[in-house]
N, C-alpha and C positions, 0 to 999 in steps of 0.2 A: 431414766429409762424404764420400760414396760415394768412396774408391777402384777405378775403373774395372779396373783390373788384377786386384785381389786382389778383390771383391766375388761373398759368393755367396749364393743364395738355398738356401729352404728350405720345404718346404711340411708340413700337417699327417700327409697319409697318409706315408706312411716304410720303404724295404724295411733290413729288420735293417742297420746296422753303414754306412746310405747316408744321413748325415743332413745335408749338408751336397754341392751342386754347382758346383765352378768355372762360371762366366764363359767360354767363349769368347770374347775380347773382337775377334777379327776380323768372328766373326758373327751375337752375341749383342746389341750393343751399339752401336747408333747416337746420337749426343751430339752435341750443340749442334748443335739443330735448332731455328731462329728462327721464330715464326708472332707479327707483330702484330693483340692484340688488344682489344677498342674495346667499349663500356658505357656506359649512361647514366650523367648526372653526378650527379646527383640521390641521396635516398634512393630503397630499395627499387630502385634501376637503372634508373628513367624518367631521359628524354633531354628532358622536357617541365615547367618550373615554369610554373604560371599562380598560383599563392596565396604572397605573398610577405608575411612578418612579420618587424617590427623584434623585436631582442631586448628585454626587458625585462629582465633581470639584468644587464645592462651597466651599469657608475656612470655618475656624468652624466662623470667625468675623461676614461673611455673611448669615450662619444658625442661630446666634442667632436674627437675625433684618427679613429673609423671608429664602423661601426654593422652587426653583425653582424645578415644579413639569414635567417629560418626558413624553413621549407617550410610550416609551416599553426601554430595558435596556440601561443604558449607557455607556455600552461598546458596543454597536452595529450604525453601519455607521448612521442608519436612527435615531437614537436617537435627537430627537430636545426638544426643550425647547416649552410645551403649555400655562401654567398658574402659579402663583407665588400668595401664599400663606402666610399671613402673621398674628400675633398676637399683635391687640393694648390697651394701657392701658391709659385712662387718666393721673392718677399719676405716671408712670410705674412700676405696680403692674406684680407681673409672671413675672420679668427677674431683672437682678441684673445690679447695680449701672456701665456705663464703663464708660471712655474717663475721661479728665478733666475738665469737664462741670460737672462729675459727674450726667450725664445724664444715660438713660436708654433703651435697643433695642425701647421696647412696649411702653415708654412713646416718644421715635420718631419717629412711626411707625405712634402711634394714631395723634401725630399733624402734621404730615405730609399727611394725608388723610383728618384730619377733617380743613385743611385747601382748600385742592383740590376740595373739597367733597360740603362742606357746607360755607353758607350764609358770610360775614364780619361781625366778631361780636360773631359771636357761639363758647360757648364752648366744647360744647358737641352733639354728634351724638343723636337720637331718634327714637325711632320707637311705634306704636300703644302698644304690649304690656307690654311693659316697662315702658314706656317711656321715657325719657335720660339713656344715658348708657356710662361709664365709658370703659368698655371691650367688646373689638370685634374681630370680624374672617375678615379676609379681602381673597377677592379673583380677584387677578389680571390679565387680559389675555392679553397677548403678543396684543401690540400697531401693527406690521403687521399681525396676526390673523385676528382683528374685523374689517379691512380697517377705513370705515367711525363709525360704530358703533354696537354693538351688537345687535343685532336684537331679540327686546322684542317679545313675545310670542312663540315666536322658542328656549328655553334652559329649560334644566328641571338639576337640581343638585338633586345625588343623596346621603344622610346622612346615614350611620348608627348609630344605637345607639352605644354607651358606657353602657359595665357594671361595669368596675374596672377600676382606674388611678394612679398610681406608686404616689408618690409624693416626689420624689427623683429628680434629675436634667434630668433624661433620658425623662420622661414622659411619659412612654410605658402604653400603656392601650389594654383593654380587651374589644372588641368588641363585642356587639351581638347581634342577631338575626334579627332586624326588620330591615326595613331601610325607612325614610321618607324622599320625593322627592319634593323637592320644585321651585316654577315657579316667573313670575313678574303679579302683578296683573293688566295688561295692559289692559285685556278682560272682569273689570269691574268696571274700574275707571280710569279718565283721569290721564293725567302724571300733574308733578309740575314743575316745572322750576327755578332748583337750583343752583347759580352759575354756568353760561355759561350752562348746562346743565338739560336734565332732569331725572328726580327721580320718580319710583315708588317704591312700599310695595314689598317682597321678600313673596310667602305667600307658605302655603303647598298647594301644587297640582299636576296636571300631564299634560303633552303640547297633548294628547289624549283626555282627561276628562276636562281638565280644574282648575280653583281653587276650592281646592274641601269645602261645606261649603259656597258658596258667602257668603247670606247672614251674615255670623258670620266667617268671614278668619280667620286661623291662622297666625297669623302673625310673620314670621323668622328677618326682617331684609329690607336693603333696594336697589335696585339695581338702580346701575347710566348707561346708557347703552351709551352712547356717550361719556363716559371714561372710558368702558370697564372694571367697577370697582362694585366687590357685597361686602356688608358690612353687617356679619350678625352678630346680640344680639349677645356677648355671655353671658347674663345673664339667655335668653329665651334658647340657648343650654345646659344652666348647667340644666335647667329646666325640659325640654321639652325629652333632648337627652343623658343624665346624662354625660355630658363631665368633669362637676368636674372642670372646668377651677382650675389653682394653681395663688393665689394671694398675692404665697409668694413673698417679695421683696429683699430677699438676695440672692435669689437663681435664675439662670436659667434657667426655668421651660420647655422652649418648646413648648409650649400653641400652633404652629403652626402648630406642628410636630397632635394634633389631628383631625383638620379638614382632612388632609393630609391621615390620616391612616383613617378616618371616609369614606370617599369621594372612596381613592382605595377601600376597605375594601369592598363596596356595591357591584362592578365590579366580586366578587366571587360567586354575589350571583344572583338566576334565578326570573327578575320579573313574579311575579303569573301572573301579566294583558298581561304580550309580550310573557311569554317562554323565554325569552334573559335575558341574565342578566344585570342585570342594570348599566348604562351606562350614562357619563357626556353628555346631550345633548347640543351643541351652533353653533349657524350660527351667520353667520357676514352680515352688508345689509353695503350698497354703493350706492351713487345716481350715477348714470353718464351722464355726460352728452354729449353729439354726435353732431356731425355735418355731413350731407350727402351731397356729390357731386354727382352729376348725370353725368354721361363722353356719351358726344356722340357722337358717329362718325360715320356720314353719308356716303351712298357711295361711295364719291367718294377722299373722307378721309383716309390718313395714306396704302393706298394701294402699297408702296411703302419703301425701309427701307436705312436705312442710315449708316448699315455693310458694312465694307471693304468686305466682302465674296458675300454678295450679289449679286454685278455685277464685272461682268472680263473685263481685256483689252484685249482677245484677237481681233484678227484683221477678225477673223473666221465668230464672233457673232456680231462682233462691237464695240466699244468701250461703257462701260456704257452698256454692253446688260445683262442680270439679268441670273448668272450664270448656278444656274440649271431651267433643264427642267421642271421640276415638277412644278417652285415656278412662269414661265413663263403664265401659265394657258393658254387656247385658244383664239383666237381672240383679242390678245394682253390686255388680262384681268390677268394680274399679283394676283397670291397669296399672301397672309404676316399669320402671327397668331401676333395676342396679348398678351401679355404673363404679360406687367406689364402698371401700370398708374405709372405716378408721377405730383406730386404737385408741384407746384416752385412760386416763389414770382413774384414780378415787375421786379427783377433784373435777373431773368433767376437764379436765386440759390433754388437749389431742396431741399424740406421741407421734404415730403415723400414720400413713396413708397407703391407700394401696389398691392401685386400679386395676379390675377387671378389663381379659383381653375385648372382651366385647358385651355391648349392655343385656344383661340379665331378665327375660322375663318374669315377673314379679305378680299376683294373684288371689284369690282364695281356693284358686285348683291346681297350683304347685304350690311349694316348696323349693330351697335351694340352699347346697351346702357348699361352702366356699373354704379353700385349705386356704392361707396368709401364711406365707416364710420369710418369718425375718432371720438374717444372718448378722455374725458376729466377727 
């Protein structure tokens, strides 16, 4: 880490005997500058995802617990995991018991997210519409995609309604033609802090128009932006979108594939409000702390170079004469070009390097002021 008091900078052009220049900490360094930066959460920093593919490399055991969702065909080299969906039930309904502990995947999922997202001692998730719920669908974003947090007010989940669902283990569904879009309610309420993270309600709405019927929102679950997790109330999805969650405890019902197909099936329908396909919109957010170093190069500084090719030992020109005629300048006014700034500590150890966008001409007739920005 750069020691702000003892940091030095160095340029390519150097006056003999002057290799380092000490920063004036009162005037040359501005530290702890904070800026909130947002970006698209999906691959290539895009903010909308309309194609969703389930992973083909997961084992059958893994798929009992969750399914990874990719942005394109798994056979493509551009195919990457974007988010994960899972189903959880407090008592293990909707999946068969596995393992020596006679536990079930749905119970393990419910317990895991309950411990991560709720206060100690809380046994159930709760939503405004159904109160406490034992049945949840979970959307979990990859940590490297959300960076520090999910950007509240800038995500929108499309869910297509389900008209029929198989009762066997395949969990296959028949999709309807209605798409519901869900957002957080950060625009109409303040967040609640829960277990070291913020909590918002997941409600019916869109990014462009906000919460639908803000005086009486339609609640679908909870949003935990600092964890990058969205929890949907299974009871509400059954009631409003026809999910018909399979609560059989003796068969692996693959309930989580219902929410995957609901989202992916939305991506083939056109949103009448935008004339585009329904996309899963999401952005990430992070606070970037920056330190600015103002490198001030005076006219008398850094007009020579220590590079061995800069001078010549030719007797005709004189020992240590500038090798190239164009570098010598007129009237003993040599020319150099600054291309690199090096930041050093007090032991002259190089800690950071900054490159200028194009070489900066330096001579006794001009000066340079270069701002180096380091983000942490």
